[in-house]
N, C-alpha and C positions, 0 to 999 in steps of 0.2 A: 504494500500500500504506500503510495507516494503522498507526501505532505505538501501543503500549499501555504507555507509560512510566509507572511509578509511582515517585516518589523513594524511594531507599533510604538507609540510614544513611550509607554511604560518600559518597553524593551530597551529603547535608547537611553532612558533615564537609568535603568538598572546597569547597563553597560558603563555609563559614565560614573555611576556610584561605585561600581566594582573597580574602575580605574583609580578613583580616589582612595578606596579602601586598600588596594594593593600598594599604593604609594605610602600610605600611613604605616602599613605593616612592614615596609622596608626600613622604617626609621624606628627602631625599638625604643629609643629614648625620647621620642616625640618629634613632631614636625610642625612648623608654623604654617599658617594659611598662605603666607607669601611663597614659601617653598612648595607648598602643595599646588598652588596655581602654576608655578614655573614648571614643575615636574609632570603634572597631569595634563597641562594645556587647557585646563578649565579655569575660567576667571569670573570675577564679578558676581552678579546675582545668581548665575548658574551654579557656581561653586558654593555659594552661601546656602542656597536651597538644598543642595545635595548633602552638605555637612549637617544642616538642620535635621534632615531625614535620618542620616546615619547616627546622629546622636540620639534622636528619639527612639530609634530601634535598637540602641545599645551596641551598634557595630563599632563606633568610636566614642571616645570621651576626651574631655579637655583636662589637662593637669594644671598645677598651680600657676605655671608661667604662661598659660594660654595655648601651649602646643597641644597637638592631637596625638593620641595613642589609640591602639586597638582596644575595643571594649569587650564586655562580658559575652555578648551574643556571638561576636567573631570567634572568641576562644572556644565557646561551646560547639559551634558548627565546624570549627577546624579540627576538633578532637576526633580521633579514629574510633574510639570506643563510645558507643551510644550515639553515633552520628544521626541515625534515622529518628531516634526519639527526640534529639535536640532540634532537628528540622521541624518535626511535627509540633513541638512545643513553641518554637519561634513563630511558625505559621499561625498557630492558634492565637498567640498574643496579637499578631498583626491583624488577623480576622476580627478579633474582639474590638480592636481600635477602629477598624473600618466600619463595623456594625454601629458603633457609637457615632461615628462621623456622618454616616449616611442615614441613620435612623431607620434601619431595616435589617432583616436577617440577611446574612452574607454566606455564600457558599463557594468552596473551592472544588472544582471538578476536573477530572482527567479522562482521556479516552484511552483505555487500557485493554489490550487484547481484543479489540473490536467492540468494546462495550463502553457505555457511558457510566461513569462512577462518580458520585459525590463523595470525595475523600475526607473533607472536613467542612464544618459549618460553625457559625457563631450566631446564636439567637438569644432571646431574653423574653421575659413575660411581656414586655412592652413591644418587642419586635419578634413575634413568633415565626418559626419557619413554616413553610408550606406543608400541608398534609399530603404525604406521598400516597395518594389514593390509587394511583397506577404506577407501577415500578418505573423509575426513571430510565432504566435500561431499555424498556420497550416503548418509550414515549418521546424519543428524541425529536420527532417531527413536530411536537406540540410545545416543547419547553424552550426557554431562552438558552438554558444550559446546553441542551442537545443540539440546537441549531448553531450555536456558537462553535461547538466542537466540530460539527459536520462541515462548517465553512472552512475549517483548517485542513480538511482532507481534499484530495483531488477528486475529479468527477467520478472515476471508477470506485474510489473508496466510499463516496457517498451512496452510489448505486448499490454497492455491496451491502452497506448497512441497511438501507431501506428494503433490500430483498430479503434480509433476515428478520426484519421487524415490520409486521403489518401496520399500516398507518390507520389506526382506529380513530373514529370520531369521538373525542372526549367531551367536547362542548360544541355549541353551535358555531363557534369561531375556529375550530380546528381545521387545518388544511389536511385534506386526505388525498389530494392529487399529487403523485410523485413528480409529475411534469412541472406543476406549479411550484412545488417546494424546491425542486432542483434549480428552477429558474431564479427563484428568490435567493437561494444560497450562492449561486454563481455571481450575482450582482451585488452581494453584500460587501460594502467597503470594510476593510479590517479595522479602520479607525472609528467606525460607527457602532454603538452598542446594538446587539440583537435584542429584540423585544418579544415578549409573550403577553399579549393583551387578552387575558382570559381564554387562551387556547388550550391550556392544560387543566385549569380549574376555574369554575365560575367564582368570582369574588376575589381573584388574585391576579396581579400583574407582576411581571418579572423583566429583568434586563441582564445581559451578560456581555462581558468584554473578554477578548482572547488573552491568554497568557502563553507566550512563546518562550520556552526554556529548552534549548538544545533541540533534540528530535522529538520531545514530548509535546503532545497536544493537550492543552488545558484551558480553563477559563475561570474567571471570577464572576459571580452572579449575585443578584439581590432579589428579594421578593417583598411586595407591599400589598396590603389589602386594597381593593379597587377604589375605595373612597379616598385613598391617597395617590391615585394614579397621576394627579397633577404634579407630583413630586418625582415621578419616575425618571424622566430624562435628566433632570439636574442631579438626582442621586446617582444615576449611571455615570455621569461625567465625573462626579466626585470619586466614585469607585475606580474609574479608569485612571484618574490622577494618582490614586493611592495604591495602584497595583505594583509599582516598582519594588517596594520592600518584599512583596511576595516572590517576585522573580529573583530577587537577590538571595533570599533564603534557599531557593531551589538551585541556585548557581554555585554558591560557595561550597 
């Protein structure tokens, strides 16, 4: 199965953040922002924004003289022992922060062995997750998660998935024509969130943005009750802007 990855803004932000982090890691006794700018090639507001994110996520910290050193999260993810658990814990903290920022339940999903899998999520009593009344693995045609993952496959990969999973009508808004769905997936810009406007469940709207990490296909998504549908696009844009730390966790 060939992938159809196109770099997105979070991908570029994660790559730049990784460049900054690698520069900090080379200076075990600390590095100033002036030297960081010179060595990384990133300057001004761009560098300031990346450093703010890296500090918030505990990848770097500032010592007494204002220089930057690697932080606790970088040490955890860099350790050989317990690496998978550290990645999961770091991702969960990031998802919890994103949930609070967007005011919605947030989901991390991957396309693994030809199937849609929600690998982690962050919800709360105020931001409940969607009721999985139909298995997400068999409803990719109707969910923002599924459609976002399918957009990252090539045409044959999409056709293969739809051939294995019947496109059942889940609500009156569900697309059940493979021709129509494939046409929509083919024209979906990678920089624009994929939406589910009550296609999976009546009373729920969702949005998803792609997460490109190496050869893996993944996405971040959020769900809102339909009475909050007016917040969906802005929440999706906030989610997209906040996706870089997720990519960073998967890359280190």
